C-alpha positions as CSV (number, residue, x, y, z in Angstrom):
1,M,-3.8,26.5,-14.2
2,E,-4.7,24.2,-11.4
3,K,-7.0,21.3,-11.8
4,D,-8.8,18.9,-9.8
5,I,-7.5,15.3,-9.1
6,C,-7.5,12.0,-7.5
7,I,-4.6,10.4,-6.5
8,L,-3.2,7.1,-5.0
9,M,0.7,6.6,-3.5
10,A,1.1,3.2,-2.4
11,D,4.0,1.3,-1.2
12,L,5.1,-1.6,0.5
13,S,5.6,-2.4,4.2
14,G,8.4,-4.1,5.4
15,Y,10.5,-3.0,1.4
16,T,13.2,-2.6,4.2
17,A,13.3,-5.2,6.2
18,L,13.3,-7.8,3.2
19,T,16.1,-5.3,1.5
20,Q,18.5,-5.9,4.7
21,T,17.5,-9.4,5.1
22,H,17.5,-10.8,1.2
23,G,19.3,-7.9,-0.2
24,A,19.0,-5.5,-3.4
25,V,18.3,-8.0,-6.1
26,T,15.9,-9.6,-4.1
27,A,14.6,-6.0,-3.5
28,A,15.2,-5.2,-7.4
29,D,13.2,-8.3,-8.2
30,L,10.5,-7.6,-6.0
31,I,9.5,-4.1,-7.3
32,E,9.3,-5.3,-10.9
33,R,6.8,-7.2,-9.7
34,Y,4.5,-4.8,-7.8
35,V,5.1,-2.6,-11.1
36,A,3.8,-5.4,-13.1
37,I,0.8,-5.6,-10.2
38,V,-0.5,-2.0,-10.5
39,E,-0.6,-1.8,-14.1
40,N,-2.9,-4.8,-14.0
41,C,-5.3,-3.0,-12.0
42,L,-5.2,0.2,-13.7
43,V,-8.6,1.1,-14.4
44,G,-9.7,3.7,-16.7
45,D,-7.6,7.3,-17.4
46,S,-5.8,5.4,-14.3
47,H,-1.8,6.0,-15.2
48,L,1.4,5.8,-13.0
49,Q,2.1,8.6,-12.1
50,E,5.7,7.6,-11.3
51,R,7.4,5.7,-8.3
52,R,10.0,5.9,-6.3
53,G,12.0,3.1,-4.5
54,D,8.2,0.9,-3.9
55,E,6.3,4.2,-3.7
56,V,4.0,4.8,-6.8
57,M,1.5,7.4,-7.2
58,I,-0.3,7.0,-9.8
59,V,-3.7,9.9,-10.9
60,S,-7.2,9.8,-12.2
61,S,-9.4,12.2,-13.1
62,T,-12.4,10.2,-12.9
63,P,-12.7,9.2,-8.6
64,D,-14.7,5.4,-9.3
65,S,-12.3,4.5,-11.7
66,L,-9.8,5.1,-9.1
67,L,-10.7,3.3,-6.4
68,A,-11.2,-0.2,-8.3
69,T,-7.5,0.2,-9.1
70,A,-6.7,0.5,-5.9
71,V,-9.1,-2.4,-4.5
72,K,-7.7,-4.4,-7.7
73,I,-4.0,-3.8,-5.9
74,I,-4.3,-4.4,-3.1
75,N,-7.0,-7.2,-3.3
76,A,-4.1,-7.7,-6.3
77,T,-0.9,-7.8,-3.1
78,S,-2.5,-9.4,-1.0
79,N,-3.4,-12.8,-2.6
80,E,0.3,-13.0,-3.5
81,H,3.2,-15.7,-1.9
82,H,5.9,-14.1,-1.4
83,F,5.0,-11.0,-1.7
84,L,4.6,-7.8,0.9
85,Q,1.5,-5.7,2.1
86,V,1.2,-2.2,0.5
87,H,0.1,0.8,2.2
88,G,-0.7,3.9,1.6
89,A,-3.9,6.7,0.5
90,L,-6.2,8.6,-1.4
91,H,-7.0,11.8,-1.8
92,Y,-9.0,14.8,-4.3
93,G,-7.9,18.5,-5.0
94,K,-6.3,21.5,-6.3
95,V,-3.3,20.6,-8.3
96,L,-0.5,21.9,-9.9
97,K,0.8,20.7,-13.4
98,R,3.9,21.9,-15.4
99,G,5.0,19.5,-17.7
100,N,5.5,16.0,-16.3
101,N,4.9,17.0,-12.7
102,Y,2.1,17.7,-10.7
103,Y,2.6,20.5,-7.4
104,G,0.3,21.8,-3.8
105,S,-0.3,21.1,-1.6
106,T,-2.8,18.2,-2.2
107,I,-0.1,16.3,-3.2
108,N,2.0,16.3,0.1
109,L,-1.2,16.1,2.0
110,T,-1.9,12.0,-0.3
111,S,1.9,11.6,1.2
112,R,1.1,12.6,5.0
113,I,-1.4,10.6,4.9
114,A,-0.2,7.1,3.2
115,S,2.0,7.0,6.0
116,K,-1.0,6.6,8.9
117,A,-1.9,3.5,7.1
118,G,-1.3,0.3,8.3
119,P,-0.2,-2.6,6.7
120,G,-3.2,-4.0,3.6
121,T,-5.0,-0.9,3.9
122,F,-5.4,2.7,1.9
123,W,-6.5,5.9,4.0
124,C,-9.3,7.5,2.1
125,S,-9.8,11.4,2.9
126,K,-12.8,12.8,3.3
127,E,-12.4,14.6,0.6
128,F,-11.7,11.8,-2.0
129,I,-14.9,9.4,0.0
130,E,-17.5,12.7,-1.6
131,S,-15.6,12.7,-4.6
132,L,-16.9,9.4,-5.7
133,T,-20.9,8.7,-7.0
134,D,-21.3,6.1,-4.9
135,A,-19.0,4.9,-2.6
136,S,-21.5,2.3,0.4
137,Q,-20.2,0.1,-3.0
138,I,-17.6,0.0,-0.4
139,K,-17.5,-1.4,3.2
140,L,-15.0,1.9,4.1
141,Q,-13.9,2.1,8.0
142,S,-14.5,5.6,9.5
143,M,-10.9,6.1,11.1
144,G,-12.5,9.5,13.0
145,K,-10.1,13.1,12.4
146,H,-6.5,13.2,12.4
147,S,-3.9,16.3,11.9
148,F,-1.0,16.4,9.5
149,K,1.8,18.3,10.3
150,N,1.4,22.3,8.1
151,I,-1.7,21.3,7.3
152,S,-4.9,23.6,9.7
153,G,-6.8,21.3,11.1
154,H,-8.3,18.0,10.8
155,K,-8.8,15.6,8.4
156,E,-11.3,12.6,8.8
157,M,-9.8,9.5,7.1
158,Y,-11.1,6.2,6.8
159,E,-9.9,2.7,5.8
160,L,-10.9,0.9,2.8
161,K,-8.6,-3.2,3.4
162,S,-8.7,-5.3,1.4
163,E,-11.2,-7.6,0.3
164,T,-9.4,-11.5,0.4
165,S,-10.8,-13.6,2.5
166,N,-8.1,-15.7,3.1
167,H,-6.5,-16.4,6.2
168,V,-2.3,-15.1,6.0
169,Y,1.3,-15.8,7.7
170,I,3.8,-12.7,7.6
171,D,7.8,-13.8,8.0
172,S,7.9,-12.0,11.2
173,V,11.9,-10.9,10.3
174,C,11.2,-9.7,5.9
175,R,7.5,-8.8,6.2
176,M,6.7,-11.4,4.0
177,L,3.3,-12.9,3.1
178,I,3.6,-16.7,3.3
179,L,0.5,-17.7,2.0
180,D,0.4,-21.1,1.6
181,T,2.1,-23.3,4.0
182,T,3.3,-26.0,2.4
183,Q,6.0,-24.2,1.4
184,A,6.3,-22.1,4.7
185,V,9.4,-23.1,7.5
186,R,7.9,-24.2,10.8
187,H,8.7,-22.6,14.0
188,P,10.8,-26.2,15.3
189,E,8.4,-25.0,18.3
190,V,6.3,-21.9,18.4
191,E,2.6,-23.3,16.4
192,G,1.2,-21.1,14.1
193,V,5.1,-19.0,12.7
194,F,6.1,-19.5,9.4
195,F,9.1,-18.2,7.9
196,C,9.8,-17.5,3.6
197,S,12.8,-19.5,4.7
198,H,15.2,-21.0,6.7
199,A,17.4,-17.4,6.5
200,C,15.2,-15.9,8.2
201,L,13.9,-18.5,10.1
202,D,17.4,-18.0,11.9
203,I,18.8,-14.1,12.1
204,Y,14.7,-14.8,14.4
205,L,16.3,-16.8,16.0
206,K,19.7,-15.4,16.8
207,D,17.7,-12.2,17.9
208,Q,15.9,-14.3,20.2
209,L,19.2,-14.9,22.1
210,S,20.9,-11.8,21.7
């Protein structure tokens, strides 16, 4: 039997670039950090349902708990030095649970919404917003109505951003967050451009010459 459930899907923006730049060991270490952060951010009955690569799916029967989880995840990852920005989606609807797996169009739509969210943001469906006890307690920006592959009609979307006010830099090669510029490698000529390592700076300079 199908039942209503809340779903959060999130992955790491720039994970492929990081893996190509720094290799499998660094990528695996970062995934372990990511899972640890996610597990530490779970609120209420929210639980990590599955992980595939750098994508996690979290489910909850309580919209408010899942929203609180999402806020904690996006804020925690945004304040993690030498990490990656997350992006993802929150949706609410009917799903079928069989064994330990979930099925249905709600799952598919959540994944497609997540693909549209920019780095450092979660997109929330109107269905999810309307399921909250009080959506006015969080800052959400309307992103208008969007169409999704194999989904009829247009869906209204809202964007949730990190609450952090820190000014961060992003390594343009591996996409890592640079929160502490004293530990970063500066561009030799351009002000305000930083890299996580000399290796990334070398790659950047070589790309500029090619």
